[in-house]
N, C-alpha and C positions, 0 to 999 in steps of 0.2 A: 311234362313232354320232355323226353331226352332231346337235345338239339348233339350228335360228334358225328361228324361224316364218313370221316374217315382221320389218319391214317394205323397202323396193324397198331406201333404203340401206342398214340392216342387215346385209342379207345379202350383199350387192356386200364391205362389209364385212367378213363372217364368211369369202364367198369367197377373199380377198385371205390371208388368211392355211391354212386348207385346200388352197387351190393349190401353197403350200410345201409341205406335209403330204404332199399327192399327188406333186409332184418330190422327194423326198425316198427314197419310198417308195411305187413304181411298182406293187409289185404288191398294197402294203395294199390292202383291200376298207372302202371308205368308202361308208357310208348315210348321207342327211341324210329327216332330220323336216323337214317347209315347208310354210307354207298352199296352197292348190290356186291361188291368186290371185298367189303369187310363183314358181311351179316353172319356169319357162321361161328363170326367169335360170339355174337348173341341167342344164333338157332343151328342149331342141326341142320346140316339139307332132308330132307323130307318128311320137316317137319311142318303143320300150316305154323304161318308168321304172328296168330293170336292166335287167343284162346285160352283154357287155364294152361298155367306154369306146370313144365316138366322137368326133371332131368337135361332132354335136351331142350328146349327155353325157359332157365331157373331164374331170369329178370327181368325179363318184361310181359306182358299180356298181348304185348302187339309192336310189330315190328314193320317200320315202315319203308319201304323201299326207294331211295333213289338213286338217279347215274347223272349227278350233276358234268362230270368229265365230258360225257358225250352229248349230253343237251347247249354244252358252250361251244361246241362246235358245228350248231346245227341252229341257233338260237331263235330265229325267227320262224321257223318250219314248219308244216301243218302237225308235223307227228308230236316235235316241241313241246308246241304248247299245248296239245292234246296228254301226253305225261304228263307236266305237268297239272296239267291242268285236274287231271286222277290223284296224282300222288296229293295236293294240295285239298282234296275234295274227301279224301278219304282220311286225313289225318285232322281236319274240321270237327269230318263225323265224328268222334270222338268225346267230344265238347271237354279239352283238357282244361281243368284248371290255373293249371300251371304250366308254362314254356320254362326250360332253361338252358342254355344256351354254353353249352362247352366249350368252343370251338372255338368265341370270337373271328370269326370271319366276318365278313357280310354279308355271304351265300348263308352264311348257316344263321346269322343276328336276321337275316331279312328270314328265312322258313320259321324259324323260333313266330320272330312276329306272325307271319302270315297264319298261322295255327289259330290267331284269332281267341287265344287263351287270355283270362283276366287280369292274367300277369306273367309278364315276362322277362327272364330273370338273367341277369347276367356280368361278366367283369368289365369295372370302372375301370381298368385300361388294359379293352384287350387287345389281342393280335394286330385288327385293322381294327384304329382308334373311331374309325367310323363306325364302327358296329353300334357301338355303345348309345348311338341315338336310336336302336330297334328297341332298347330295354324301357323299363318302368322301374325296374328296381336294379341298383348298379352294385356293387361287392366290390370292398379294399381289399383283394387277397395278399397279403402279408409274409402266408411260410414262405418257406423256400423250396424244397420239393411240390412239384406242377402237382402230384397223388393228393399230398396236403389241402393245397390251393383247390383242389379241385375239390375236395371236402368239403373243404367249407362251405364252397355254391352250394352244395347240396348241404349243408344244412343249414343254409338261409334257407332252402323249400320246405326244411321239414320246419322248421320255426324253432328249433332244439337240438344241441350235441347228440353224434352221429355215433355207435361203436364203431369201430374198429377192427371190417373181419375181413373174413377169406373172402378173397374174388372171386364170383360165380360162371365158372366158366358153363359151354355144353356139353354133352356125351352123348357124341355120336357110335354109335352103333358098330353101323358099318366101318366107316375111320378105328374104330380101334379094332375090329377085324382082320382090317390091311396091314394097317401097321404090324401086328402080332404077325401074319404070314412075311411080310417086309423081312422081322430083324429074328424072325424063327431062326439056330442054328448060332444065334452072333452073341447068347453070353446076356447076364442082367448086370454089367457094369458097364451101360451105354451113355457112351460122352459124346455132345451132340456139340462140335466146330460148328459156324456159321461165320463164314469171310464175307457175306455182303456188306454191304451199304447203301444209307441213303445217298449219299450224295463221295465222292473222289476224297475230299478232306475228311474222312471219318475212316476211310480203309485202308486198312493194314495189312503192306505186303502178304500176299499168299505163297509164297514162300516159308514165308512165317507162321503161317497157320501148318504150314507142311511140319515143316520141326516142332513145332507143338501138337500136332497127333504125332510123331516119332515117339515126343519125348513121353503123353500117357502110356501111351500103345505097353512101351518099355515098364508101364508101371500096372502089368494086366487089362488093364482098360481097352474097351473096343471104339476109337475115335468111326462118329460119322458123322460128314461135313453132307450139311445143311446147305438146299439152295433153291431161289425160289426163280423164277421164268426170268429168264435171261442172262444168269449165270451159271451156265452151265460149259462153259469156259475157264469159268474161277474155279470152278467143284475139279476140274481136270487139274488144273496146275497146282491147287494142293493135294491131291492126289497122287500129283505126280514129285511132290517136295517129298510127299512123305515116305516115297519109296514101296511104292501100295499098302499102309498099312493101314490107309483110311479108306471107306466104303461111301461112293455121293451115295441122297438120298434126299429126294423131288418131293416134298408131297402138298397138298392141298392145304389149308389153316386147320379143317374139322384132324387129313391125320396131324398134323403138326404139334395142333393140340393133345392129341392121342400119345404121340413118338417123346412129347416133351417129359411126362406123367414117368412114364418107364425109364427116364435117364439118372443119370446118380449126379452127369457132373453138366452145365454146358459154359463154353469159354465163345469170347465176339462181343464185338460194336454194342453203341449206340442204336437199336436195331429194334422193332419189332418184336421178332422170335427171342430175341435177351428179357426183354422186361416181359412174352409169356410164361417164361421162365421162372422168373422169378414171383408172378402172379401163383403161378405154381407152387410153390415152394422150392423148387428147384437149389443148388447152391451153384450161383456167378461168377464167371473170371471176366472181369467188364476190364475193355481197351478204350479208353480216352483215350481222346484227342482234343477237339473244339469245341464240341460240347459241354458242357461243365454240369458232371456230375450228382454235384449240392441241388442243383434243378431236376433231374434227367437220370439219374444213374437209380441202378438195379431196386425194389423196395422191397422190406419185409422178408429177407432172407438171406442167406448168409453167404456172405460175397468178401471178392478180393475187388479192389477198383484200382487199378496201376493207370494213373496219367503221370508224363513228362510235365516237369515245371515250367518245358518252353513251349507250351500248348495254350496258346490263350482264344479265350471264350469268342465264336462266331458262332454265328447261325449263317454266314454267304456260304450258299451251296458250289464254292470251286470244284476245280475237279483235280486241284495239285496236291497230293497227301501232305496231313498236319508233320512241321518239323518236329512238330514232339511227341507225334505218334510212332515218326520212324525210330524216336531213342530206346523203344520201351523195347529188347529181346525176346524172342522169345524161349529162353533160357530161364527170364523174368512170369513167365507166365505158369512156364512149368510148375516150377519151383509154388506160384500161387497155386494152381491146382491141386500140389502134393500135400501145403496147408492148408485147404478149403478140404479133400478129400479125410485126410488125418483127423481133423477139429468135427467135421461127421461125421465119423463113428467112435467117437470118445463118446 
């Protein structure tokens, strides 16, 4: 059983490792505990959460849905206790032999231990150090990139080396049809620009994203501005700065997977959509500030990573833009985009 509750990029990084496990052991029964909001990364909508695997649920035999964010708001209520008990019973009924905590948080480690598997494995130095007390087996992860770290944890479950293989993402036919309609008439040469960021210090200015949209449009490409919930104003600011040459598009996770599959290039910062593009082998121009691309950069695809030396690695969720990030110009990003497009067509 895999425990990785969220968020988007972290689930995708874990999925890369678990895809290797699935490829090496096609008959292994794999369950995954995940927050409801990210479940479309494992299972297409209107698809059963358990049973025979298919392109709609290619990796897991069972998707266990939890809602820890909502549970924390009413921790001692009867409804929370009932929902948590039902989720725990569902997990334990599968009688998993191994529970692997890829998240390294107290809540994920507790869920892994609560599964009552024979072995509970995790990192010797997890994100929240007290989580390690819940593990029976602890792995010292020495690799630099987080995907390689997760791969090593999957190998510890397997007991042998695992292949690096394509990340298995679900195919939602309804989402595919919806995106085909949304982009109808826009042409084939789509570029997804993702201006959003998890916190302010990773936020490159929207007016520069608008300049980039103008630049890629001059290359004969169609820039689309992907935005998530609460980012409507941000997307409009990018569109205005692009002089109207870009088009905002809001997608569910399944629709974003479908859209990214149709994209020639992705431009954005260290966010879930960027890591989705990399997992789908879409060329990426990555704009990095306080996070370290050696650990969190796009993996497994053609990439140009832009990071100014003034940026210092920090995981502090500050609201002020990183000074080094602000030193990256729109011209640098457009030049990187052209470079990637030339190499992809060579």
